[in-house]
Every structure is written in structure tokens, then in C-alpha cells.
N, C-alpha and C positions, 0 to 999 in steps of 0.2 A: 636102530636109531634113525636111519634114512627113511624107513617105512613110517615111523612115527611122525617125522617131520613132514613127509609128503601128505599123510593123513590130516595133520594139523593145517597145512596150507590149503588143502582141498576144502576142509570144513570152513575155514575162514573165508575163502572165496565164495562158497555157496551161501554162507550166512550173510555176507555183505551184499551179494547180488539180491538175495531175498529181501533184505532191508531196503535196498534201493528201489526194488520193484514196488514195494508198498507205498513209496512216495512219488512214483512216476507221474501220476495223474495231475499233480499240482503244477507240473511243468508244461502241460498241454495248453496251448492258447487257441481256442476255437475261433477267435476273431481273425486269425491270419487268413488273408485272401478275401475278406468280406468288404474291402474298400478298393477303389482303383489304385493301380500301381503308379508311382510317380518316378520310376527309374527311366533313364535315357533310352534303354532298349525297348521298354513298353511304349514310350512315346513314338518310336519309329513305326509302330504298327497301327497308329491312328488313335483317336480320342474317344471312340465309342466303346462297345462292349468288349473289344479286344484288350482294353486296359484292365478289365476286371478278372480276378482269378475265379470268381463265381463259386466260392465256397460259402458254407453257412455254419453257424454255431449249433450244430446238431447234437441232440441228446439221443443216446442209444447204446447198443453193444456192438462189438466188432462183428462184421458180416451180417448185421441185422437186415431184415427185409424193409422195415419202416423206421424212419428216424423222426424226431420231433424238434421243431424249430420255431422260435418267434417269427411272426410273419409281418414284414413291413411292406411287402409288395403282394397285391392280390393276383389271383388267377395263375395259370400255368404257362406263362409267356416264355417263348424261346429267348435264351440268353439273358433272362432277368431272374436272378435267384430270389427265393422267398424273403431273404433278409439282406439288406444293404446297410452297411455301418452308418452312412451319413444320414439315413432317415431318422426322423424324430417322433414318428407315430407308428403304432402297431394296429393291425386289424385282426389279430388273433394268434393262435398257436397251431401250427400245421403238422399233421401227420404226412410226411413227405417222402417221395421217392426220387428227389432231386439228385442227379449225378454230380457230386461235388467236384468243382473244377471244370465242369463242362459248359457247353453253350447249347444244350438241348432243353426242351421244356420239361417241367414237372409233369407227372401223370398219375391219375388215380388217387389224388390227394384229398384230404378232408381237413377243415379248419374249425376250431372251437374258439369262440370269442366271448368273454364275460363282459356284460354290460350292466351297469348299476343305474338306479333311478327308474326312469320310464323305459318302456320297451321301444327301441328303435332298430330298424332292420335295413334301411337304405345304406348302400355302400358309403355314400358321402358322410353319413352320420356315425357309422360304426368304425371308430378309430379312437385311440387313446394315446396321449403323450407319455413319453418315458424318457429316462436319462440313463446313459451308460453307467453312471455312478451307482445306480440302483440295480444293476445287473450282476448276477453271478453266473458264469457260464463254464461248465465242465463237460467232459464227455458223458458223465453219468447223471448230471443234474443241471437244471437251469432255474433261475429265480429272477423275477423282476417285480417292480412296484410301479403302477401307473401314477403319474404325477397329479392328475386331477382328482381322483377319488381314493388314492392310496390303496387300492386293491392289490393284494400280493398274489402272484401266481408262481407255483412251483411245479416242475416237471421232471419225471424220471421214466425209464423205459426198459422193455425187454426186446427180444428180437422182432416181434410182430405186434407188440402192444405198447401202450403208454398209459401212465397214470398221472393225473394232475390234481392239485389242490389249490383252492382259491380261498383266501382269508380276508374277511370283511373288516374294514377299518371303522365302521359305524353301523347302526341299525339302518337297514336299507332294503330295497328290492334288488335282487340279482337275477339276471337272465343269461342263460347260456345259449348262444347262437351256434348252430351246427351247420356248416356249409360245405357241400361237395363242390370242389372248385372246377366246375365244367365251363370251359370257354365257349362251348357250343350249345349250352342250354339243353343238355341231354341227360342230366343226372336224375336220380330218383332218391327220395328220402321218406322215411316212415317214422311215426311217433307211436310208441306203445306206453301210454301213461300208467297202466296197471303194473307194468314191469319196470317202470322208470328207465325206459330204454329208447334210444333213437338209433335207427339203422338206415343204410342206404348204399348207393354205389355211384361211381363216377367213371364212365367209359373212357378208355384211352384211344388216341388217334395217332395214325402214322405221321411222320414229319419229313421223310425223305422219299423213298420209293412209295408211290401211292399216297403222296402227301394229302392229308385231310380225310382219308378214308378210315373207317374203324380198324383198330389194331387187333380186334378179336378177343379182348379181355377188358376187365374193369378193375378198379380199386374198390373193394367192398369194406364196409366198416360197421361195427356195432359199438355204441357208447352206452354205458350204464352209469347211473348216478347213485351215490350212497344215500343221499337225503331224498325225502319224498317231495316231489315237485308240487307247488300250489296250482300251477296252470301250465299249459303247453299248447303247441300248435305248429303251424307251418307258415312260411312267408315266401313272397316273390317281390323283390325290390323293396319298396316302402309299404307294401300291403301285407298284413298278416291276418290269419284266420285260425279259428279253433277247430282245425281239421286234423286228421291223422296221417295224411300223405299228400305229396305233391310231386309232379314229375314233368320233365321235358319243357321247362320254362326257364327264362333267363333269371339269374341271380336268385335261385331258390335256396331254401334251407328250412330248418326246424328250430324251435325254441322251447326251452323249459324255464319256468319262472319259480323263484324261491323268495321267501321272506327271511332275511338273515339278521342276526344281532351282531353287535360289535365283537370281533374276535372269533366269530363262528367260522368253521372250515367246511367248505363244500367240496367233496371229492368226486371225481369222475375217472373212469377207466375206459379205454378204447381198444378194441381188437380189430385187426386188419387182415385182409386176405386178397389174393388175386383170383380166387375161384368162386366164392359164393358168400352170402351173408351168413349162412349156417357155418361155413368154415371160419369166418371171422369170429363168430360167437364161440366156437370150439377153441380157437386160439386164445381168446380172452379167458375162458374158463380154465384152460390148461396153464397159461403163463402167469396170470394174475387172478387166482381164485378168490383172494380176500381183498382187504383194503389197507394193507400194511405198506404205506408209502416208503417208509425208511427201510423196510426189508427189501423191497424191490430195488431201491437205490443201492443198497449194500451189494446186492448181486450184480448190478450193472457195473459198479466200481470194481468188483472182483474180476469180472470178465475183462474189463479194460486193462487192468494191471497184468492179467495173464497173457494177453496178446500184445 
């Protein structure tokens, strides 16, 4: 009888724990630490970056190499996270290596920004208003809707790759801007229209010992698009060209253009690596071989619940 009771209690505890684990993700609040602290103790340390917890609403899996976050702050600036809660405009969605809770800069990152209407590439023009009311943020999924054009963006991820889908609210032109976030103008980017692919890399630099010198590695990326692009090219600042590569200039990037209809979904997937473009491509082919957004999200959610 005692053995039966013990077995029953064990089964009950295991079953309840499993049921609770299935619901844990809904209790995670990725916004925590994305705004300055207002506590008395935080005030004692000054009113600058010391008051920020410097966390971001990152999408990914536990112990993943690259995470994906909405970007409200450009570049890889020390003590300035890619996302700050008080900001009201976005300049893209970043594949980031930001050390959450730290005051070091991001490194080897890449940003994808969807732009509707006419092609604009200058930083001052490439931004879109958003509202927190239109955001859904979870460890396995992020969604937002831009206020001006109602374009919906959704993101989910694996350990080294991300997949995004953009849903148009009307018949329009859609441009995807791909920017390696080099503060020093040393990035490279390539466009392969026949493969519907953009690739490149963003060198990392030291911040303490040997500050400003190359760190000896880069953030490499490969982005593929499910739809066939109508046009494409590269840009630097507000100038864009129908070329297939650009390197070592300030504010460079690449673009792919599409004609979309109301309700149409454009999907992209991005592989990353710290060793080479070929390795980023291999990571992408291994971790996201197809275009099943919901399938990738389900795996990311399962990984989050497990850990």
C-alpha cells in the first residue's frame, strides 16, 4: 500500500511539473531591464547608463549564439543596447550578440529593415513608428506592426539562425535593407540575385586591452528570401546602386525589392557564424532547411520550456 501511495505521489508530482513547464514561457517578461531603473539605489549610481539594466527583448533559444531583437538604437555602441523601451521608432530587426545586462558594445551584428513605398537608405529616413500595444514579445517569438504603413513583422529563431516574415497591409513596394552594423566602416556585403541571397560580414574590435584594434574575428551572415526579388543592389548612406557588392565605406548595406499585394507574406531566413560566410550558409541549411515559420517557432518554444 505504501509503495502504491509513493508511486501515485511521484506520478502526480511529475505530471504537475510537466504541465507547469508547458506553460512557463507565458510568465517570461522580456521587457524587464529594457528601461532605466527608478529605484533609490539606482539613483545613487548616477543618471546615465548606470541606471539601465541593458537587457533586450531577444528572440532565440537557451545558449544560442545569435539572438534577434527589434532595433531602436543603431550601431554597436558601448553601453547602449539595441532596444530601449522609451524609444518610439525602430530602424530594423537585429541579429545580435549583445551581452544582456552588460555595458559592452554589440559585435558582429546585422540588421534587416523592411521599407515600403519608395526606396530610402539614409539612416535619418530609415525608421518606422511603433506602439508597445502592437508588440508581442516572448523568448520564442516577436511580433510588431508599424504604425505608419501597418506592415507586420514576425520573428523566431534557432541557435545560430533566424526566420522573419513580413505581411503587407496593402498593394505596395517592399524593400528589405540589410545592414552590417560596423561603427568603423569596415564591413563587406554581397548580393546574389540569382540565388535570392545577401551575404557579408562585420569585423569585431577590441574594447579594453588594445582598444580599437581588430579582435581577430567577424560576424558573418547569409540571408535568403523565399520570394523572387524584382530588383536589388547596394547602398552607402543615401546613395544606392545596382551593383552586387560594396565594402569598407560608412553606412553600407544591400537591398532587395519586391512588389507585394495586400496580405502577402515575404519570408527571409538568416544564418550566422563567427568563422566564415560558408559556415553561416551551412548553419542556415542545417538549422532552417525549409520555410516553416511555425515549425521553427515550435522548436524554439520547446527548447525554452526545457531549460
